[in-house]
C-alpha positions in Angstrom: -19.7 42.1 91.6 -19.9 38.1 92.3 -18.0 37.6 89.8 -15.2 39.8 90.9 -15.1 38.3 94.2 -14.8 34.7 92.6 -11.4 36.2 90.8 -10.0 37.5 93.8 -10.8 34.3 95.4 -9.6 32.4 92.7 -6.3 34.3 92.3 -5.9 34.3 95.8 -5.7 30.3 96.5 -3.6 30.2 93.3 -0.8 32.1 94.5 -1.3 30.4 98.1 -0.4 27.5 96.1 2.5 28.4 94.3 5.2 28.8 97.0 4.7 25.0 98.4 4.9 23.7 94.5 8.0 25.6 94.3 9.6 24.3 97.5 8.9 20.7 96.1 10.6 21.4 93.2 13.9 22.7 94.9 13.6 19.5 97.3 13.8 17.3 94.3 16.5 19.0 92.2 18.3 19.2 95.9 18.1 15.7 95.7 18.8 14.6 92.4 22.2 15.9 91.5 23.2 13.8 94.8 21.9 10.2 93.6 24.2 9.5 90.8 27.1 10.3 93.6 25.5 7.9 95.6 25.2 5.1 92.8 29.2 5.6 91.8 30.0 5.7 95.6 28.3 2.2 95.7 29.5 0.9 92.4 33.3 1.5 93.9 34.1 -0.8 96.2 33.1 -3.6 93.1 35.1 -2.1 90.6 38.2 -1.6 93.3 38.1 -4.7 95.3 39.3 -7.3 93.1 42.2 -5.5 92.8 42.5 -5.1 96.6 42.4 -9.2 97.2 45.3 -9.1 94.7 47.9 -7.4 96.2 48.2 -9.3 99.3 48.8 -12.4 97.4 51.3 -11.0 95.8 53.0 -9.5 99.1 53.0 -12.6 100.7 53.9 -14.6 98.1 57.6 -12.8 98.1 58.2 -13.7 102.2 57.2 -17.0 102.0 59.9 -17.7 99.3 62.6 -16.0 100.8 62.1 -16.3 104.3 60.3 -19.5 105.3 61.7 -22.3 102.9 64.9 -22.4 103.6 63.9 -23.4 107.5 61.6 -26.4 108.8 60.9 -27.2 112.1 61.7 -30.9 112.8 58.5 -32.4 114.6 60.2 -35.0 116.4 62.5 -32.8 118.4 61.5 -29.4 117.5 64.4 -28.3 116.0 65.2 -25.4 113.6 67.0 -26.3 110.6 68.6 -24.6 107.7 68.6 -25.5 104.2 72.3 -25.2 102.7 72.3 -24.6 99.3 73.4 -27.1 96.7 77.3 -26.1 96.0 80.2 -27.3 94.0 82.7 -28.5 97.3 82.0 -25.9 99.8 84.7 -26.5 101.6 87.7 -26.9 98.8 90.2 -26.8 102.0 93.0 -29.2 102.2 93.0 -30.9 105.7 95.4 -31.0 108.5 95.7 -34.8 107.9 95.8 -34.7 103.9 97.8 -33.0 101.4 94.9 -32.9 98.8 91.6 -31.2 98.6 88.6 -32.8 97.1 85.9 -31.4 94.8 82.3 -33.2 95.8 78.8 -31.9 94.8 77.0 -31.6 97.2 72.9 -31.5 97.0 71.1 -29.6 99.2 70.1 -30.8 102.5 69.3 -29.3 105.9 71.1 -29.2 109.1 70.4 -28.0 112.8 70.8 -24.4 113.4 72.1 -25.1 116.7 73.9 -28.0 118.6 71.4 -30.6 120.4 70.6 -29.3 123.2 69.9 -30.9 126.6 66.4 -30.3 126.5 66.1 -31.8 123.2 67.8 -35.0 123.8 65.5 -35.5 127.2 62.8 -36.2 125.0 64.4 -39.2 123.7 66.4 -40.1 126.9 64.3 -38.5 129.6 67.4 -39.8 132.5 70.0 -37.4 131.1 72.0 -35.4 133.5 74.1 -32.6 132.2 75.7 -31.1 135.6 78.5 -32.9 135.6 79.6 -31.2 132.7 78.0 -27.8 133.7 79.8 -27.4 137.4 76.5 -28.8 139.0 73.9 -26.3 137.2 71.0 -26.8 135.3 71.2 -25.6 131.8 68.8 -27.5 129.4 69.6 -24.9 126.7 73.3 -26.1 127.0 74.3 -28.3 124.3 74.2 -32.1 125.6 77.8 -33.5 126.2 79.6 -36.4 126.8 77.9 -38.6 123.7 79.1 -41.1 121.8 78.9 -41.4 118.0 76.5 -44.6 118.4 74.2 -41.9 121.0 74.4 -39.1 118.3 73.7 -41.5 115.7 70.6 -42.9 117.5 69.2 -39.6 118.3 69.6 -38.4 115.4 67.9 -41.6 113.9 65.1 -41.3 116.3 64.1 -37.4 115.4 64.1 -38.6 111.8 67.4 -37.1 110.6 70.9 -38.6 110.6 74.5 -37.3 111.5 75.8 -35.1 108.8 78.7 -35.7 106.5 81.9 -34.0 107.2 81.6 -32.2 103.5 77.8 -31.3 104.7 79.4 -30.2 108.2 81.7 -27.5 106.4 79.5 -26.6 103.8 77.0 -25.5 106.8 79.9 -24.2 108.5 80.9 -21.7 105.8 83.4 -23.7 103.3 85.2 -20.9 102.0 86.9 -19.6 105.2 89.2 -21.1 108.2 86.4 -19.9 110.7 82.7 -19.5 110.5 82.4 -16.1 110.6 85.5 -15.0 108.3 89.3 -15.1 107.2 90.7 -14.0 110.6 90.4 -15.5 114.1 88.4 -13.9 116.9 88.6 -15.5 120.8 85.3 -13.9 121.2 82.9 -15.3 118.8 83.1 -19.0 120.1 83.3 -20.8 123.0 87.2 -21.8 123.1 89.9 -22.3 125.4 90.3 -19.1 127.7 88.2 -16.5 129.1 87.8 -14.0 126.7 84.9 -15.6 125.4 83.0 -15.2 128.9 82.2 -18.5 129.6 84.5 -21.6 132.0 82.0 -24.3 130.8 79.8 -25.2 128.0 77.6 -22.1 127.2 73.6 -22.1 126.4 73.5 -23.0 121.9 73.2 -19.7 120.1 75.3 -17.3 123.0 77.7 -16.1 119.8 75.3 -14.4 117.2 78.4 -13.0 115.5 80.0 -15.8 115.1 77.8 -17.6 113.4 78.5 -19.0 109.6 76.9 -17.3 106.3 73.9 -19.8 106.3 73.0 -18.6 110.0 74.4 -21.9 111.3 75.1 -21.2 115.6 78.3 -22.2 117.1 80.1 -24.1 114.0 83.4 -23.5 116.3 83.8 -23.9 119.5 81.2 -24.8 122.9 81.4 -28.6 121.9 83.2 -30.8 119.6 80.2 -32.5 117.0 80.3 -36.2 115.8 80.0 -36.6 111.8 79.3 -39.4 110.0 83.0 -39.8 108.8 85.1 -42.9 109.5 88.5 -43.4 109.1 89.1 -45.9 106.4 91.9 -47.8 107.6 90.2 -47.8 111.5 86.3 -49.0 111.2 85.6 -48.5 114.8 87.0 -44.5 114.3 85.0 -41.4 113.8 85.4 -37.6 113.3 84.7 -34.7 115.3 84.6 -30.9 113.7 84.6 -27.7 115.5 86.2 -28.1 118.9 85.0 -27.7 122.1 85.3 -24.8 124.8 88.9 -26.4 126.0 90.5 -26.4 122.2 92.7 -23.8 121.0 92.7 -21.6 117.9 93.9 -24.5 115.5 91.1 -26.8 116.7 87.9 -24.3 115.8 88.8 -24.3 112.2 86.7 -25.7 109.9 89.3 -27.9 107.8 90.5 -29.6 110.9 89.3 -33.0 112.3 89.9 -35.2 114.8 89.8 -38.7 114.7 88.3 -40.4 117.7 87.0 -43.8 118.8 83.1 -44.0 118.0 82.3 -45.1 121.4 84.6 -42.3 123.5 82.4 -40.2 125.7 84.0 -37.0 126.3 82.5 -34.3 128.3 83.3 -31.6 125.1 81.4 -34.1 122.7 78.2 -33.0 121.4 76.6 -33.4 118.0 73.8 -31.9 115.8 71.9 -33.3 113.1 71.2 -33.2 109.3 68.5 -34.4 106.7 68.2 -34.8 103.0 66.1 -32.8 101.0 62.7 -34.4 100.7 62.9 -36.6 104.0 
């Protein structure tokens, strides 16, 4: 009888312990399949992270080459300069005072995107006043005016630049067309004589975006005449201005037109922009 009671108690104890052991095994089995998944999730960043680090470099290399390298910011006068690519005589046109077109090899060079502004010129000459040329109004973004060749050359030298040669100026203006924007004259694409352009005097630089040259250089026709580093071989005190000003006509606004004047002349419609050789 005692043996039977002992057997019953032993059987009851084993039955009570079995569910707990079974539940423990379920929990273990349920947790086990998840462990490899967790390990795979941890390993995934290690496999893919090198590829993710390489992609940004590949993407960034293209915009730097295509968008940033063609322009520089000149430190001295804070002007944006555009790279003009090397070419075989970009202009190649017969000038109005010559029957011969020259063939010139032009190396790469930089040129100011806009005419030198009043704001930039005041960094060099703080007391410069544009009001006599703007109807008494302040216009810091207008081109500097009433400047002779000597002043223009000294400013460019101060800024670590130089005046462009005539063939460089023409290359930046387009060279292959009569006007910066193309073959046909359009009065509204440049600040010239007349009221169609909307300006009685000089306009702030860059006002005629549609009149830019193929290289993105602004106001190469109209606004102010621009001094270049070209002199008449027969008259040492003569230099050339290009592009026409706000009082100029269609003929004077042509890229090939050249106006030879005394280098000391200060005309209200005379301004300039600077250039810079590559690597300087």
